[in-house]
C-alpha positions as CSV (number, residue, x, y, z in Angstrom):
1,M,30.5,-15.3,10.7
2,K,28.4,-18.5,10.0
3,I,26.2,-17.8,13.0
4,A,25.5,-14.3,11.9
5,F,24.7,-15.5,8.4
6,F,22.2,-18.2,9.7
7,L,20.7,-15.6,12.1
8,L,20.1,-13.2,9.2
9,L,18.7,-16.0,7.0
10,S,16.3,-17.0,9.9
11,L,15.1,-13.4,10.2
12,F,14.5,-13.2,6.5
13,A,12.6,-16.5,6.5
14,A,10.5,-15.3,9.4
15,A,9.6,-12.1,7.7
16,N,8.6,-14.0,4.5
17,A,6.4,-16.3,6.6
18,L,4.7,-13.3,8.2
19,A,4.2,-11.6,4.8
20,A,2.6,-14.9,3.6
21,D,-0.1,-14.2,6.3
22,L,-1.0,-10.9,4.7
23,L,-3.6,-11.0,1.9
24,L,-3.9,-8.1,-0.6
25,S,-7.1,-7.9,-2.6
26,D,-9.2,-5.4,-4.6
27,A,-6.0,-3.5,-5.6
28,R,-6.4,-0.7,-8.1
29,V,-5.3,2.8,-9.0
30,R,-7.3,5.4,-10.9
31,E,-6.3,6.7,-14.3
32,T,-4.9,10.2,-14.3
33,L,-7.0,13.0,-15.6
34,P,-5.8,15.1,-18.5
35,G,-3.0,17.4,-17.5
36,Q,-2.6,15.8,-14.0
37,N,0.3,13.8,-12.6
38,I,-1.5,12.4,-9.5
39,S,-3.6,9.4,-8.9
40,A,-5.2,7.5,-6.0
41,G,-4.8,3.9,-5.0
42,Y,-7.2,1.6,-3.2
43,F,-7.0,-2.0,-1.8
44,R,-7.9,-4.3,1.0
45,L,-5.4,-5.9,3.4
46,T,-6.2,-8.9,5.6
47,N,-3.9,-10.1,8.3
48,K,-4.6,-13.9,8.5
49,G,-1.8,-14.4,10.9
50,S,-1.4,-14.3,14.7
51,V,1.2,-11.4,14.7
52,D,0.3,-7.7,14.7
53,C,1.8,-5.9,11.7
54,Q,2.1,-2.3,10.6
55,L,2.0,-0.8,7.1
56,L,5.0,1.4,7.1
57,A,5.4,2.6,3.5
58,V,4.3,2.1,-0.1
59,T,6.8,2.6,-2.8
60,S,7.1,2.2,-6.6
61,S,10.0,1.6,-8.9
62,G,8.2,3.8,-11.5
63,G,9.3,7.1,-10.0
64,A,6.1,8.2,-8.3
65,R,6.1,9.6,-4.8
66,I,3.6,7.7,-2.8
67,E,1.9,8.8,0.5
68,M,-0.7,7.1,2.6
69,H,-3.6,9.5,3.3
70,E,-6.8,9.6,5.4
71,H,-10.0,11.5,4.6
72,S,-11.8,12.8,7.7
73,H,-14.6,15.2,8.5
74,H,-13.9,18.1,10.9
75,H,-16.4,20.9,11.6
76,G,-18.4,20.1,8.4
77,H,-15.3,20.1,6.2
78,M,-13.6,17.2,4.5
79,Q,-9.9,17.0,5.2
80,M,-7.2,14.9,3.8
81,R,-4.0,14.3,5.7
82,P,-1.0,12.0,5.3
83,V,-0.5,9.2,7.8
84,E,3.0,7.8,8.5
85,T,2.0,4.2,9.5
86,L,-1.1,2.1,9.8
87,P,-1.6,-0.8,12.2
88,L,-2.8,-4.1,10.9
89,P,-3.6,-6.3,13.9
90,A,-3.7,-10.0,13.7
91,G,-7.0,-11.3,12.3
92,Q,-8.1,-7.8,11.2
93,E,-8.6,-6.0,7.9
94,L,-7.4,-2.6,6.7
95,V,-9.3,-1.0,3.8
96,F,-8.1,1.7,1.5
97,E,-11.2,3.2,-0.2
98,P,-12.6,6.5,-1.5
99,G,-13.5,8.7,1.5
100,G,-11.2,6.8,3.9
101,Y,-7.6,5.7,3.8
102,H,-6.1,5.8,0.3
103,L,-2.8,6.1,-1.5
104,M,-1.8,9.3,-3.2
105,L,0.6,8.7,-6.2
106,M,2.2,12.0,-7.0
107,D,4.7,13.3,-9.5
108,L,3.9,10.5,-11.9
109,P,6.4,10.5,-14.8
110,Q,3.6,9.6,-17.3
111,P,-0.2,9.4,-17.5
112,L,-1.8,6.2,-16.2
113,R,-4.4,4.7,-18.6
114,P,-6.9,1.8,-18.1
115,A,-5.5,-1.6,-19.0
116,E,-2.0,-0.6,-17.6
117,S,-0.7,-1.5,-14.1
118,V,1.6,0.0,-11.5
119,L,3.9,-2.2,-9.5
120,L,3.8,-1.2,-5.9
121,R,5.7,-2.5,-2.8
122,L,4.0,-2.5,0.6
123,D,6.5,-2.5,3.4
124,F,5.4,-4.1,6.7
125,G,8.8,-3.9,8.4
126,A,9.4,-7.0,10.6
127,C,6.3,-8.6,8.9
128,G,7.9,-8.5,5.5
129,A,6.7,-6.9,2.2
130,L,4.2,-7.5,-0.5
131,E,4.7,-6.5,-4.2
132,A,1.7,-6.4,-6.5
133,A,0.7,-5.0,-9.9
134,F,-2.2,-2.6,-9.2
135,P,-4.4,-2.4,-12.3
136,V,-5.3,1.1,-13.6
137,V,-9.0,1.7,-13.7
138,A,-11.1,4.4,-15.3
139,V,-12.2,7.3,-13.0
140,G,-15.5,6.2,-11.6
141,G,-14.7,2.5,-12.3
């Protein structure tokens, strides 16, 4: 029993150490438009470590359903499609920005207004997790 406990504690410590190598910056979500219950989220992730990681999911305790999406151009048309996971190799950066990867926050229980924030959890599986307050910015901001 003691061995299993220490093994579990070691795995938890390793995941926290890996998460410490992940840097989240430029985090923000857009305010909701009148009558809408969706928003988009953007940020920059940098893997400063030596271990490849993957962004597996983004969740919120606020009740929103969150999906990772990708914008792409096919045959002259802009398309948006969900993506399940995104790789974040060691020493690399992953950018969520308008016209590229982004978060879709759907089924929001209440409107999002500037000066508020949304607490999001980014799950990297074996690399750990990051929690951050994403400030709400005005559309176009």
